[in-house]
C-alpha angles and dihedrals in degrees: 000000000000089000091050092051091046092051090050091058094052102039143015109284136170087238090062094055123102111245086233092063100047116096113189101203112193093176089081087068090083090070092057095043093049088055094044095240138117125224150104140264134199134184126190122198102209092195099062102010095244112158123196119189140173120208098011098192094055092045098053102028112032121081125197140173112289094220110179096349082080086073086080091062096034087053092053097046089047094053095042092051095045091244085120112044096190145321091284094055108128126217112193120241110252093220097248112131111229133188094258108071095202089064093057099088143051108296137197119218090256095053093043091054095046092049090036092235108196096193093058093050093045087058090049093053089048090055092047091051134208100280096050093043090052091050092056094042087054092046090052095042080227109190111290088345092214132137103196102155135023122340091235098050109028092105092049104041102061093256092108114050135182134183123233088244090059091047091053089049091051097053092045092053089046092055093052094043090245099135119101094259133096110282092235090060094048086051090052092055093046091057092049088057095052104104103154121040113175137158086253102043150347120229120198125180153135122227127215131192127179146135126261125223087257091059095253120138112245124203134189136190115182131173144069142283119218125206122175087357093298119122128221116188124218145182128192121188122177141161139195137190087218109105089194098053116142090232096179094055096040098049095047090045091055094045095048091044090053092044091050090050088052091054100255132141094041097088090243101114 
């Protein structure tokens, strides 16, 4: 309980919300059911403190591997320590052909983040080193904050885990430059996360896709949507028993279906 209270002091947390501002919206469950997945979703309106959530227990109590959402933190640590010099820093391809064609070439940090290149960030983690990485995980109170396995796999192999509540807290603190990194580095990562910039809205996010211990496919989408210069922070967590699930398509469809139901992407918020 002490850890929960402490986390609530340093980041947005469900436990810090007023009960009057929490809306448990079970109608959002239809988007998970129609895609044959389980999961949770939460949306925080920073302007009035309203908090909308589907599957509250999973949101606040269940922790999962962060998968490639960890690239947010890996990028910040890399920049802060000088391991990453800037977004144009190139790491040479190691010559190993992988299943994602976009990974099989020399990449800049910008390109690696945008295509979520695991090999690039594994090399960044190796250069950061275990002791320095552990220091920053502790400083951030990031999830379970444990490196039990290899320095280049611990966020992928279910040894490090984080809740949806903690993910939402992280992106909110990033947006407002409240993380313990130089502000310009936080701004750099925020720019990397901006994938849709339209006259009606801006959508910034980081994806994640991994496999749980039980073999289920796990997906994440964490970030924020801005309309009229006002941010709304979200986290989507989902899992499927189908090993052949088209995770990139399914998670984005669920996110946009929910945002549309909430009245977003029209510029009226």
